[in-house]
PASE-471297 format. One record per residue: residue in one letter; x, y, z of N, C-alpha, C, O, CB in turn. Coordinates in steps of 0.05 Angstrom, whole numbers, padded with zeros to 5 digits, always signed. Glycine has a CB too. Example, Ala and Ser with C-alpha at 12.3 -4.5 7.8 and 13.67 -1.06 7.14 Angstrom:
2
A+00264-00114+00156+00246-00090+00156+00264-00066+00156+00285-00066+00169+00226-00089+00181 S+00257-00045+00142+00273-00021+00143+00258+00001+00157+00268+00023+00161+00282-00012+00114 
END
This chain:
141
M+00828-00291-00508+00802-00273-00512+00777-00284-00497+00759-00270-00490+00795-00271-00543 K+00779-00309-00494+00749-00322-00491+00750-00319-00462+00728-00315-00452+00743-00359-00503 N+00772-00319-00443+00771-00318-00420+00767-00286-00408+00755-00281-00387+00794-00332-00413 A+00780-00269-00425+00769-00241-00422+00741-00237-00425+00729-00226-00406+00781-00224-00441 T+00729-00244-00445+00704-00243-00449+00683-00254-00429+00662-00243-00422+00702-00254-00471 L+00694-00278-00422+00686-00290-00394+00686-00275-00369+00667-00277-00354+00702-00312-00389 L+00705-00261-00362+00712-00246-00340+00699-00219-00347+00690-00209-00326+00742-00244-00336 I+00694-00204-00368+00681-00183-00368+00652-00187-00366+00639-00170-00354+00687-00169-00388 S+00639-00212-00377+00609-00220-00370+00606-00223-00340+00587-00211-00329+00600-00250-00384 L+00623-00237-00327+00618-00237-00299+00617-00212-00287+00597-00206-00273+00637-00251-00287 L+00639-00194-00292+00642-00169-00281+00616-00148-00283+00608-00133-00265+00667-00158-00295 V+00606-00152-00309+00587-00138-00313+00556-00148-00300+00537-00134-00297+00588-00135-00340 S+00558-00176-00294+00534-00184-00284+00534-00177-00255+00512-00174-00243+00530-00212-00290 A+00557-00176-00243+00558-00171-00220+00553-00143-00208+00543-00138-00186+00579-00180-00214 T+00561-00125-00229+00561-00093-00224+00527-00090-00231+00512-00077-00215+00586-00071-00249 L+00519-00099-00249+00490-00095-00252+00468-00110-00230+00445-00102-00225+00483-00105-00281 A+00481-00132-00218+00466-00140-00197+00467-00130-00172+00450-00136-00155+00470-00161-00194 S+00489-00112-00167+00494-00099-00143+00475-00074-00147+00473-00062-00125+00526-00092-00139 C+00461-00062-00166+00440-00044-00165+00418-00057-00153+00400-00040-00148+00433-00034-00189 A+00411-00080-00146+00387-00091-00135+00384-00085-00108+00404-00079-00094+00386-00118-00138 G+00359-00085-00099+00356-00079-00068+00362-00100-00056+00373-00120-00066+00328-00071-00059 V+00354-00100-00027+00369-00121-00009+00349-00146-00012+00355-00165+00003+00373-00109+00026 S+00329-00150-00027+00312-00171-00030+00333-00195-00046+00346-00191-00066+00283-00160-00047 P+00331-00219-00030+00347-00239-00043+00339-00248-00073+00355-00251-00092+00346-00263-00026 T+00309-00253-00073+00300-00260-00096+00310-00239-00120+00317-00247-00142+00271-00264-00092 R+00308-00210-00114+00315-00192-00134+00346-00193-00138+00353-00188-00160+00304-00162-00127 I+00362-00199-00123+00391-00200-00127+00395-00226-00142+00409-00224-00162+00408-00198-00099 I+00385-00249-00136+00383-00271-00152+00372-00266-00181+00386-00270-00201+00367-00291-00138 G+00346-00255-00182+00337-00252-00206+00353-00233-00229+00354-00238-00253+00312-00245-00201 D+00364-00213-00217+00379-00193-00232+00404-00206-00240+00415-00199-00261+00384-00167-00216 T+00416-00224-00223+00442-00235-00229+00441-00259-00250+00459-00264-00266+00454-00245-00201 V+00420-00272-00250+00414-00295-00269+00405-00276-00296+00413-00283-00318+00388-00318-00256 G+00391-00258-00294+00382-00242-00317+00406-00227-00333+00407-00224-00358+00360-00221-00305 A+00423-00219-00316+00448-00207-00329+00467-00231-00339+00477-00230-00362+00464-00186-00306 A+00470-00251-00324+00490-00270-00335+00472-00284-00358+00486-00288-00377+00503-00293-00312 G+00448-00291-00362+00434-00303-00381+00434-00284-00407+00433-00293-00430+00406-00310-00371 G+00435-00258-00403+00437-00234-00423+00462-00238-00435+00464-00243-00459+00435-00206-00409 A+00483-00235-00416+00510-00237-00423+00520-00268-00442+00535-00269-00462+00525-00234-00393 L+00509-00286-00429+00517-00312-00446+00501-00308-00474+00513-00315-00494+00507-00343-00428 I+00478-00299-00477+00460-00304-00498+00478-00281-00519+00485-00288-00541+00424-00297-00489 G+00483-00259-00509+00496-00239-00523+00525-00247-00536+00532-00240-00559+00499-00217-00504 N+00539-00262-00516+00566-00273-00522+00563-00292-00547+00578-00292-00567+00577-00290-00496 Q+00544-00307-00543+00544-00329-00564+00531-00319-00593+00537-00329-00614+00526-00355-00551 L+00513-00299-00590+00503-00292-00613+00522-00272-00629+00521-00269-00654+00477-00281-00606 S+00538-00260-00613+00558-00237-00623+00583-00250-00628+00601-00236-00636+00563-00212-00602 H+00588-00276-00624+00615-00293-00625+00635-00274-00610+00653-00263-00623+00626-00301-00658 G+00633-00271-00589+00654-00259-00568+00656-00232-00566+00674-00223-00552+00681-00266-00574 N+00638-00214-00579+00640-00185-00582+00635-00174-00552+00614-00176-00539+00617-00174-00604 P+00656-00162-00543+00647-00154-00513+00628-00131-00508+00617-00130-00486+00671-00146-00497 L+00624-00115-00526+00608-00091-00526+00580-00099-00528+00562-00088-00514+00615-00071-00549 I+00575-00121-00545+00548-00134-00555+00543-00150-00525+00520-00152-00516+00552-00157-00588 T+00562-00160-00512+00556-00181-00486+00552-00166-00467+00537-00174-00450+00577-00203-00475 A+00563-00140-00463+00554-00122-00444+00528-00111-00445+00514-00107-00426+00569-00103-00442 A+00522-00106-00469+00493-00093-00477+00474-00114-00466+00459-00109-00448+00488-00087-00511 A+00476-00138-00477+00456-00161-00475+00459-00170-00442+00440-00183-00433+00464-00188-00499 A+00477-00166-00427+00479-00167-00397+00458-00148-00384+00441-00154-00366+00510-00158-00387 G+00462-00124-00396+00442-00101-00389+00416-00104-00391+00398-00100-00374+00446-00080-00403 G+00413-00114-00416+00382-00120-00426+00371-00142-00408+00348-00142-00398+00379-00131-00459 G+00389-00161-00404+00376-00184-00385+00368-00174-00357+00347-00181-00345+00398-00209-00380 A+00389-00154-00345+00382-00146-00319+00356-00126-00319+00340-00123-00300+00407-00132-00305 L+00356-00115-00340+00333-00095-00343+00305-00110-00345+00284-00103-00333+00339-00077-00369 L+00308-00133-00364+00280-00153-00362+00273-00163-00337+00249-00168-00331+00282-00179-00380 S+00294-00169-00320+00291-00182-00293+00280-00157-00277+00260-00163-00263+00321-00195-00279 E+00287-00130-00275+00278-00112-00261+00247-00107-00273+00229-00104-00257+00299-00089-00261 S+00243-00106-00295+00216-00104-00309+00196-00123-00297+00173-00117-00292+00218-00109-00339 L+00207-00148-00294+00189-00170-00283+00184-00166-00253+00161-00169-00244+00203-00199-00287 Q+00203-00158-00236+00208-00150-00208+00181-00130-00207+00161-00136-00194+00243-00134-00201 A+00184-00108-00220+00165-00084-00218+00138-00096-00221+00121-00090-00204+00171-00061-00241 G+00133-00112-00242+00101-00117-00246+00098-00137-00224+00075-00136-00215+00090-00131-00278 S+00112-00152-00213+00108-00169-00188+00102-00149-00162+00085-00154-00145+00136-00188-00182 N+00115-00132-00161+00115-00111-00137+00088-00094-00140+00075-00086-00120+00143-00089-00137 A+00083-00089-00164+00058-00076-00166+00035-00090-00164+00014-00078-00157+00056-00064-00188 S+00036-00112-00169+00016-00135-00162+00009-00137-00131-00014-00139-00121+00028-00165-00171 K+00032-00134-00117+00031-00146-00091+00019-00119-00078+00001-00120-00061+00063-00160-00079 N+00029-00097-00084+00023-00072-00073-00008-00066-00075-00021-00055-00057+00039-00050-00087 K-00019-00074-00101-00046-00073-00103-00067-00090-00085-00088-00082-00076-00050-00079-00129 A-00056-00113-00083-00067-00132-00062-00067-00123-00035-00086-00125-00019-00053-00156-00062 Y-00045-00112-00031-00040-00101+00000-00057-00079+00001-00071-00078+00021-00009-00091+00009 D-00061-00057-00019-00079-00034-00016-00108-00039-00012-00123-00025+00001-00076-00017-00038 A-00115-00061-00027-00145-00072-00024-00151-00084+00004-00172-00078+00016-00152-00095-00045 G-00133-00100+00013-00134-00110+00037-00137-00093+00059-00152-00098+00078-00115-00123+00041 Y-00117-00066+00057-00117-00046+00075-00145-00029+00076-00155-00022+00097-00093-00028+00068 E-00154-00025+00052-00180-00013+00050-00204-00030+00061-00223-00020+00074-00185-00007+00021 K-00204-00059+00056-00226-00072+00067-00224-00074+00102-00243-00079+00118-00226-00101+00052 A-00203-00070+00106-00198-00075+00141-00209-00050+00150-00224-00050+00169-00163-00079+00154 R-00201-00026+00137-00210+00002+00148-00242+00001+00148-00256+00011+00165-00198+00030+00128 S-00252-00011+00127-00280-00012+00126-00296-00030+00146-00319-00024+00154-00286-00021+00100 D-00283-00049+00154-00290-00068+00171-00291-00055+00196-00312-00054+00209-00273-00089+00171 S-00264-00043+00206-00262-00026+00229-00286-00009+00236-00299-00010+00256-00241-00009+00226 A-00289+00008+00214-00311+00030+00215-00338+00021+00220-00354+00035+00232-00313+00046+00189 K-00343-00006+00210-00369-00020+00211-00372-00033+00239-00394-00036+00250-00370-00040+00188 Q-00348-00041+00248-00350-00049+00276-00354-00030+00298-00368-00036+00317-00329-00061+00281 Q-00343-00008+00297-00343+00019+00311-00373+00025+00314-00386+00027+00335-00325+00044+00295 F-00383+00028+00284-00416+00035+00283-00433+00015+00300-00449+00023+00317-00430+00034+00249 Q-00429-00009+00295-00442-00029+00309-00441-00025+00342-00459-00028+00358-00430-00055+00299 T-00413-00020+00347-00411-00022+00377-00427+00002+00387-00441-00001+00407-00380-00022+00387 L-00426+00028+00372-00443+00050+00381-00476+00045+00382-00491+00055+00398-00437+00075+00361 I-00483+00026+00362-00513+00024+00358-00521+00003+00385-00542+00003+00397-00521+00008+00324 D-00498-00012+00389-00507-00033+00411-00509-00017+00442-00526-00020+00459-00482-00060+00413 R-00486+00000+00442-00491+00017+00469-00516+00035+00471-00529+00038+00492-00468+00036+00473 Q-00522+00047+00447-00547+00063+00450-00573+00044+00451-00594+00052+00460-00550+00084+00426 K-00571+00020+00443-00594+00003+00450-00597-00007+00477-00619-00011+00487-00596-00019+00434 S-00574-00013+00488-00570-00022+00516-00577+00002+00533-00586-00005+00555-00540-00032+00521 G-00577+00029+00530-00580+00050+00549-00555+00059+00562-00533+00051+00555-00598+00041+00570 L-00558+00075+00578-00533+00086+00591-00525+00063+00614-00540+00052+00629-00539+00118+00606 Q-00501+00061+00611-00486+00044+00630-00479+00056+00654-00477+00080+00655-00462+00034+00619 L-00474+00040+00680-00476+00057+00703-00452+00074+00704-00455+00095+00717-00479+00041+00728 D-00426+00071+00692-00407+00085+00690-00414+00112+00672-00404+00133+00679-00386+00069+00682 D-00427+00111+00651-00437+00130+00637-00453+00151+00651-00449+00175+00647-00450+00118+00619 R-00469+00141+00666-00491+00163+00678-00471+00184+00693-00479+00207+00697-00518+00146+00704 Q-00449+00178+00700-00436+00199+00717-00428+00223+00700-00426+00247+00708-00411+00188+00730 N-00423+00214+00676-00410+00235+00653-00428+00247+00635-00419+00262+00617-00391+00221+00635 V-00457+00241+00640-00474+00250+00618-00493+00271+00635-00504+00265+00657-00491+00223+00602 H-00497+00297+00623-00512+00318+00633-00532+00325+00610-00527+00323+00586-00495+00342+00641 L-00558+00332+00621-00573+00345+00609-00579+00370+00610-00583+00380+00632-00588+00337+00610 L-00581+00385+00587-00582+00414+00583-00606+00422+00571-00611+00416+00548-00560+00425+00567 E-00625+00437+00589-00651+00445+00574-00644+00478+00564-00634+00496+00577-00681+00442+00598 V-00652+00477+00537-00647+00502+00528-00677+00515+00520-00689+00501+00504-00625+00499+00504 P-00689+00538+00526-00713+00548+00518-00710+00561+00494-00692+00578+00489-00724+00564+00537 L-00728+00553+00476-00733+00560+00448-00754+00583+00446-00775+00580+00459-00743+00535+00431 P-00750+00602+00435-00772+00625+00438-00792+00618+00415-00789+00596+00403-00759+00658+00434 E-00810+00633+00408-00832+00629+00385-00819+00637+00360-00810+00660+00359-00860+00648+00388 R-00815+00622+00342-00801+00629+00317-00819+00617+00291-00839+00604+00292-00770+00617+00319 Q-00805+00624+00270-00824+00617+00244-00801+00603+00228-00778+00612+00225-00840+00648+00225 E-00811+00581+00219-00796+00565+00202-00811+00555+00177-00832+00541+00179-00785+00544+00217 N-00800+00562+00155-00819+00555+00131-00844+00563+00127-00860+00549+00114-00821+00531+00130 G-00851+00592+00142-00879+00598+00142-00895+00587+00163-00919+00593+00166-00889+00591+00118 V-00885+00573+00177-00902+00560+00203-00890+00574+00226-00865+00578+00229-00898+00524+00208 I-00907+00582+00242-00902+00595+00270-00902+00573+00290-00921+00559+00292-00925+00617+00279 L-00880+00570+00305-00873+00548+00321-00877+00562+00351-00865+00583+00356-00841+00537+00315 A-00892+00552+00366-00894+00560+00395-00867+00553+00415-00852+00533+00414-00920+00545+00406 P-00865+00575+00434-00841+00569+00449-00841+00541+00460-00862+00529+00466-00837+00589+00472 S-00820+00532+00463-00815+00501+00475-00788+00505+00487-00775+00526+00490-00815+00474+00450 T-00780+00475+00496-00755+00476+00510-00744+00445+00495-00757+00425+00489-00758+00477+00548 A-00714+00452+00491-00702+00429+00478-00682+00417+00494-00670+00433+00508-00690+00435+00454 T-00677+00397+00496-00660+00378+00516-00639+00372+00498-00642+00361+00476-00675+00350+00529 I-00614+00381+00509-00587+00372+00499-00571+00353+00515-00563+00360+00538-00569+00395+00494 R-00567+00327+00504-00549+00312+00523-00520+00313+00515-00513+00310+00492-00558+00283+00525 I-00504+00317+00537-00476+00321+00538-00462+00301+00552-00466+00296+00576-00471+00345+00550 Q-00445+00287+00537-00431+00267+00550-00401+00271+00549-00390+00277+00528-00438+00240+00540 E-00389+00268+00573-00360+00278+00571-00346+00250+00574-00321+00249+00574-00350+00303+00596 
END
């Protein structure tokens, strides 16, 4: 009977551990959790196979809960780093644009820039009459 209980415990441990993903630490953690739960359940129930199997399942469940907590923490840190990198990238692009504007048009940019003059008629804005004028629109291709 003792050998049958041990065999059932090992079989349940292997079955529950096979539910784990491909991560070696997850497989080892689930196997150790299931085997530990089966051992504790076997000792406390004096060899009752049903309680041994339930304890093995509980050990695997505990191991999975710990893995989920660890993964959630890693995912949160990854997301924070990702957002920081996006922010830094946007700041770098903005700074590059500011630097280019400060340095003026480069030689290769002058070929792709066109100035379009648009005549503006006399108009009224907020009760003020504005005289006819010309606006210049810079178009860069």
